[in-house]
C-alpha positions in Angstrom: 0.0 0.0 0.0 1.3 3.5 -0.9 0.7 6.6 1.2 1.5 9.8 -0.7 3.3 12.5 1.1 1.1 15.6 1.3 4.1 17.9 0.8 4.9 16.2 -2.5 1.3 15.4 -3.8 2.7 12.7 -6.0 5.3 15.1 -7.5 9.0 15.3 -7.9 10.8 17.2 -5.1 12.4 20.4 -6.2 16.0 20.1 -7.2 18.2 21.3 -4.3 21.5 22.1 -6.0 21.7 25.3 -3.9 22.4 23.2 -0.8 26.0 24.0 0.2 28.4 21.2 -0.8 30.0 21.0 2.7 26.5 20.5 4.3 25.7 17.8 1.7 28.9 15.9 2.4 28.4 15.7 6.1 24.7 15.0 5.7 25.4 12.0 3.5 28.3 10.9 5.5 26.4 10.5 8.8 23.3 9.1 7.1 25.3 6.5 5.3 27.1 5.5 8.5 23.7 4.9 10.1 22.1 3.0 7.1 24.9 0.8 5.7 27.3 -1.8 7.0 30.7 -0.5 7.9 33.0 -0.1 5.0 35.6 2.6 4.7 34.9 5.4 2.2 38.0 7.0 0.9 38.7 10.0 -1.3 39.5 8.3 -4.5 40.3 9.5 -8.1 37.6 10.8 -10.4 35.2 8.4 -12.0 34.9 7.4 -15.7 32.9 5.0 -17.7 32.9 3.8 -21.3 29.8 4.9 -23.2 28.7 2.3 -25.8 26.1 3.0 -28.4 23.6 0.2 -29.0 23.2 -0.2 -32.7 19.6 -1.4 -32.7 18.1 1.2 -30.3 20.6 4.0 -30.7 20.8 4.3 -26.9 23.9 5.2 -25.0 25.0 2.7 -22.3 27.4 3.2 -19.4 28.9 0.6 -17.0 28.7 0.8 -13.2 29.2 -1.7 -10.4 26.5 -2.3 -7.8 25.8 -4.5 -4.7 27.8 -5.8 -1.8 29.8 -8.0 -4.2 30.1 -5.5 -7.1 28.3 -6.7 -10.2 28.9 -5.1 -13.6 25.7 -3.3 -14.5 24.7 -1.7 -17.8 22.6 1.4 -17.5 21.0 3.7 -20.0 22.8 7.1 -20.0 20.0 9.6 -19.4 21.4 13.1 -19.3 18.3 14.7 -17.9 17.1 12.1 -15.5 17.1 12.8 -11.7 18.7 9.6 -10.3 19.8 6.0 -10.9 17.2 3.3 -11.0 17.9 -0.5 -11.3 15.7 -3.5 -11.8 15.5 -5.0 -8.3 13.7 -8.2 -9.3 16.3 -10.7 -8.4 18.6 -8.0 -6.9 21.0 -9.9 -4.6 22.9 -7.8 -2.1 23.5 -8.1 1.6 24.3 -4.4 2.0 21.2 -2.6 0.8 19.1 -0.5 3.1 15.7 1.2 2.5 15.2 4.8 3.3 12.6 5.2 6.2 9.7 7.6 5.6 9.4 10.8 7.6 13.2 11.2 8.0 15.5 14.0 6.9 16.8 11.8 4.1 13.3 11.1 2.9 12.8 14.9 2.6 16.1 15.4 0.9 15.6 12.7 -1.7 12.1 13.9 -2.5 10.3 10.7 -2.1 6.9 10.5 -4.0 5.2 8.4 -1.3 5.6 5.9 1.5 5.3 2.1 1.0 3.5 0.5 3.9 2.9 -3.1 5.1 4.9 -4.9 2.4 6.5 -7.8 4.3 8.5 -9.8 1.7 12.2 -9.9 2.2 13.4 -8.3 -1.0 14.5 -4.8 -2.1 11.1 -4.1 -3.8 9.3 -4.5 -0.6 9.3 -2.8 2.8 7.2 -1.2 5.6 7.2 2.6 5.9 9.9 3.1 3.3 10.4 5.9 0.8 9.5 5.2 -2.9 10.7 6.9 -6.1 9.6 6.5 -9.7 11.8 4.3 -12.1 11.4 6.3 -15.3 12.0 4.8 -18.7 11.9 7.6 -21.4 10.8 5.0 -24.0 7.7 4.2 -22.0 4.9 6.8 -22.0 3.9 8.0 -18.6 0.1 7.9 -18.1 -1.2 10.1 -15.3 -2.8 7.9 -12.6 -0.9 4.8 -13.8 2.6 5.6 -12.6 4.7 2.9 -11.1 6.7 3.4 -7.9 9.5 1.4 -6.2 11.5 1.7 -3.0 14.5 4.0 -2.8 17.7 2.2 -1.7 21.1 3.0 -0.3 23.7 0.5 -1.4 27.2 0.2 -2.8 28.0 1.7 -6.2 31.3 2.2 -8.1 32.6 3.0 -11.5 36.0 2.8 -13.2 38.5 5.4 -12.0 40.6 7.9 -13.9 44.3 8.0 -13.5 46.0 11.2 -12.4 47.1 12.1 -16.0 43.5 12.0 -17.2 44.4 9.6 -20.0 43.5 6.0 -18.8 40.3 4.7 -17.4 40.3 1.7 -15.0 40.3 -0.3 -12.8 37.0 -0.1 -10.9 37.1 1.7 -7.5 38.6 -0.6 -4.8 36.3 1.1 -2.3 32.7 1.1 -3.5 30.7 4.0 -2.0 27.2 4.2 -0.7 24.7 5.7 -3.1 21.0 6.5 -3.2 19.0 5.1 -6.1 15.6 3.7 -6.9 14.5 0.2 -7.5 12.5 -0.8 -10.5 10.8 -3.8 -12.0 11.4 -6.1 -15.0 8.5 -4.4 -16.8 10.3 -1.0 -16.5 13.0 -2.4 -18.9 10.7 -2.5 -21.9 12.2 -0.6 -24.8 15.7 -0.5 -23.4 18.7 -2.0 -25.1 19.4 -5.7 -24.5 21.4 -6.3 -21.3 20.5 -2.9 -19.8 19.0 -3.2 -16.3 18.2 0.4 -15.4 19.1 4.1 -16.0 21.8 6.4 -14.9 20.6 9.9 -14.3 22.9 12.9 -14.6 20.2 15.6 -14.4 19.6 18.7 -12.2 18.9 16.8 -8.9 20.2 16.4 -5.4 20.7 12.7 -6.0 22.0 12.5 -9.6 25.3 10.7 -10.1 27.6 13.8 -10.3 25.9 15.6 -7.4 26.1 12.5 -5.1 29.7 11.8 -6.1 30.8 15.4 -5.4 29.0 15.4 -2.1 30.6 12.2 -0.8 34.1 12.8 -2.1 34.4 16.5 -2.4 34.9 16.1 -6.1 34.4 19.3 -8.2 30.8 19.3 -9.4 31.7 18.6 -13.0 30.9 15.9 -15.4 31.8 15.5 -19.1 30.5 13.5 -22.0 32.3 12.5 -25.2 29.9 10.2 -27.2 31.6 8.1 -29.8 30.6 8.1 -33.5 32.3 4.7 -33.9 30.1 1.6 -34.4 32.5 -0.5 -32.4 34.5 1.6 -30.0 33.0 3.4 -27.0 33.2 7.0 -26.0 33.6 8.2 -22.4 31.8 9.8 -19.5 33.7 11.5 -16.7 32.5 12.5 -13.2 34.2 14.7 -10.6 37.1 16.3 -12.6 37.7 19.5 -14.5 40.3 17.8 -16.6 42.6 17.0 -18.1 40.7 14.6 -20.4 43.4 13.1 -22.7 42.3 11.4 -25.9 44.1 10.0 -28.9 47.5 11.7 -29.7 47.5 13.0 -26.1 45.0 15.8 -26.9 43.4 17.3 -23.9 39.8 18.1 -24.7 39.3 20.3 -21.7 40.7 23.1 -23.7 39.9 25.1 -25.6 36.2 25.1 -24.9 33.4 27.7 -25.6 31.0 28.3 -22.7 27.4 29.1 -22.5 25.1 29.2 -19.4 23.0 26.2 -18.4 19.5 27.4 -18.0 16.8 26.3 -15.6 13.4 25.5 -16.9 11.1 26.4 -14.0 8.3 24.1 -15.2 9.2 20.5 -15.3 7.0 17.5 -16.2 5.9 17.0 -12.6 4.4 20.5 -12.4 0.7 21.2 -11.7 -1.3 24.4 -12.1 -0.9 25.3 -8.5 2.6 24.0 -8.0 5.5 24.4 -10.4 8.5 22.0 -10.2 11.7 22.8 -12.0 12.8 20.5 -14.8 15.8 18.2 -14.2 16.8 18.6 -17.8 19.6 20.8 -19.1 18.7 23.8 -21.3 20.9 26.2 -23.2 20.2 29.7 -24.6 20.2 29.2 -28.3 19.5 32.6 -29.9 19.8 31.9 -33.7 20.7 29.3 -36.3 22.9 29.9 -39.3 23.2 27.7 -42.4 26.4 28.3 -44.4 27.0 31.5 -42.5 23.5 33.0 -43.2 21.0 33.5 -40.4 17.8 31.5 -40.7 14.6 33.5 -40.1 13.0 32.1 -37.0 10.2 32.9 -34.6 12.4 34.2 -31.7 9.7 33.5 -29.1 10.2 29.8 -29.7 13.8 30.0 -28.6 13.0 31.3 -25.1 11.6 29.2 -22.3 8.1 30.2 -21.4 8.0 30.8 -17.6 4.3 30.0 -17.5 4.3 26.5 -19.0 7.9 25.7 -19.6 7.6 25.4 -23.4 10.2 26.6 -25.8 13.9 26.8 -25.5 16.7 24.3 -26.3 17.2 21.1 -24.4 20.1 18.6 -24.5 19.2 14.9 -24.5 21.0 11.6 -24.8 17.8 9.6 -25.2 16.7 11.4 -28.4 18.8 10.0 -31.3 18.5 12.9 -33.7 18.0 16.6 -33.1 14.3 17.5 -33.0 13.1 20.9 -34.3 9.6 22.4 -33.8 7.8 22.4 -37.2 8.4 26.0 -38.2 12.0 25.9 -37.2 12.5 22.6 -39.0 11.0 23.9 -42.2 13.1 27.1 -42.1 16.4 25.2 -41.4 15.8 22.4 -44.0 14.8 24.9 -46.7 17.9 27.0 -46.0 20.1 23.8 -46.0 18.7 22.6 -49.4 19.2 26.0 -50.9 22.8 26.3 -49.7 23.6 22.7 -50.6 22.5 23.3 -54.2 24.9 26.2 -54.6 28.6 26.2 -55.3 30.9 24.6 -54.1 28.5 21.8 -53.0 26.3 21.5 -56.0 24.0 18.8 -54.4 20.6 17.8 -55.7 18.3 16.1 -53.2 16.9 12.7 -53.9 14.0 10.6 -52.5 14.3 10.8 -48.7 14.4 7.9 -46.3 12.4 8.0 -43.0 12.6 9.6 -40.5 14.5 12.2 -42.5 13.1 14.5 -45.3 16.3 15.7 -47.0 18.7 13.2 -48.5 21.4 13.2 -51.2 22.9 10.3 -53.2 26.0 9.1 -51.3 28.1 9.0 -54.5 27.6 12.8 -55.0 28.8 13.8 -51.6 32.5 14.4 -51.0 33.8 13.4 -47.5 36.7 14.5 -45.3 37.8 13.6 -41.8 35.2 16.0 -40.6 32.5 14.1 -42.5 30.5 14.9 -45.6 31.3 18.2 -47.3 28.0 20.1 -46.8 26.9 23.5 -45.5 27.8 24.0 -41.9 25.0 24.6 -39.4 25.9 27.1 -36.6 24.0 27.1 -33.3 24.5 30.7 -32.0 24.4 30.9 -28.2 23.9 33.8 -25.8 26.6 35.9 -27.7 27.3 36.0 -31.4 30.8 34.8 -30.9 29.7 31.7 -28.9 28.9 29.2 -31.6 28.4 25.4 -31.6 29.3 24.5 -35.2 27.7 21.4 -36.6 29.8 20.0 -39.5 28.9 17.1 -41.8 30.0 14.4 -39.4 27.1 15.5 -37.1 24.6 16.9 -39.5 24.5 14.0 -42.0 23.5 10.4 -41.4 24.5 7.6 -43.8 21.5 5.3 -44.8 22.5 2.3 -46.9 19.7 -0.1 -47.4 20.6 -3.6 -48.7 19.8 -3.6 -52.4 18.3 -0.2 -52.0 19.1 3.4 -51.3 22.6 4.6 -50.4 22.2 8.2 -49.3 23.4 10.9 -46.9 20.4 12.5 -45.0 20.2 15.6 -43.0 20.0 14.2 -39.4 17.3 16.4 -38.0 13.6 15.5 -37.5 10.3 17.4 -37.3 9.0 17.4 -33.7 5.6 18.9 -34.6 4.0 22.0 -33.3 4.9 22.3 -29.6 3.8 18.9 -28.3 3.3 18.6 -24.6 5.8 17.0 -22.1 2.9 16.5 -19.7 -0.6 17.7 -19.1 0.7 21.0 -17.6 4.2 21.4 -19.1 5.1 22.2 -22.7 7.9 20.8 -24.8 11.1 22.5 -25.8 11.3 23.9 -29.3 14.6 22.3 -30.0 16.1 19.1 -28.5 19.7 18.5 -29.4 20.0 14.7 -29.8 22.8 12.2 -29.3 23.9 12.0 -32.9 24.7 15.8 -33.0 26.7 15.3 -29.7 28.9 12.5 -31.0 32.6 13.4 -31.3 31.9 16.7 -29.6 33.3 17.2 -26.1 30.7 18.5 -23.6 31.7 19.6 -20.0 28.9 20.3 -17.5 30.1 22.7 -14.8 27.5 22.4 -12.1 29.3 24.9 -9.9 29.0 27.8 -12.3 26.0 26.2 -14.2 27.6 26.5 -17.6 28.2 24.1 -20.5 31.6 23.9 -22.1 31.6 22.6 -25.7 34.2 21.9 -28.3 32.3 21.4 -31.6 33.6 18.4 -33.6 36.9 17.0 -32.2 37.5 15.2 -35.5 38.8 18.4 -37.0 41.6 18.3 -34.3 42.7 14.8 -35.5 41.1 12.9 -32.6 37.8 11.3 -31.7 35.7 10.4 -28.7 36.5 6.7 -29.4 40.2 7.3 -28.8 40.1 7.5 -25.0 42.0 4.6 -23.5 40.4 2.1 -21.1 42.6 -0.4 -19.3 42.1 -4.0 -20.4 40.0 -6.1 -18.0 41.9 -8.5 -15.8 41.4 -12.2 -16.3 
């Protein structure tokens, strides 16, 4: 039986990143001492994980180690999710603890409700314990039909980064206590094969980077370098400002351009009488240029509406290709087709392949190490000199059908006319998807709330697939 907390009214607790880091550290430290078996927690090196792209689902997968005897666990990388959740059906650990209701930790975590009178001896059951919501972005959430599961405290670790910033591994010798949510087998529907949960990096007091920095006094930074390789992984870093050394010893922490990370005040758990901020990351895109020429856009679509949270530009690792609101999509694709038809590109579009609407015969498109030679797309940020440049490697997708079409397609899709995130919250106008992030280095500075970005690292003679992970022992 679930008893909903009146203060939450079945809604996500407000992100509490404003809590001072020192307070967070001691808060976690004493709570964990009380809730978990004795095991020393040391101040170790920063964390790192390979990020593998699943070819069939286009999802990005990280590796973590959970339970009292650490088990390798594959988790969906969800940039905007609030916390980790893991399928607890068959979860076998002697060290887990539930979070009691009506405690300070319950309040801090932002539990949705309290599970009562569940007597089975397994992690998905408990009496008077806090519950969270295991969210799968590929399963639609239906109001009134949400599923909840107990929050746990248990051991968690990742690979570690050496002090030169150039090698990842081995896994931490001292797993640390972490808060996460249980889930159920049915929550895995739509996730890549072998994935047993989700890793949340979003704006939340219990996301991976915030918990790690609170426990170990790491800098509140994390970074992503998603790989464009079909076989070799990229890398995710937690708790370090750099260096991040990739192939040829190139440190991708510099140079970076910076733009503020914006807070959307109306998240998907908002109600008319109570707004809850989004856990997603937004940036302040102000214009789009194609081949150096500004595209005429409805500027109001680029700003976040403080009333319903619609508009603006969101970053997402669970959307495979960048989504543009219909009027923006039409303007950008028309500008791209016009520029591509001109010199020096001289490209004529052919029959498109779904889900794309602009494609070119592969044999007509020249390629370089930065990808197909096509008009560049510039995402202009809060200042005209802060530009995320999208070259052919990130704008064009190769589609080669057996016995059929072989084309390069513009890798943007039409998101429709402002669909709704939930009943009360609107959708962003632009969602920058995973493909457009590949082989771009992204550093999330949660101390100054800014995004550092590199544009394509291929032009520097390296790639996100070139980070070195130590070979597994045995």
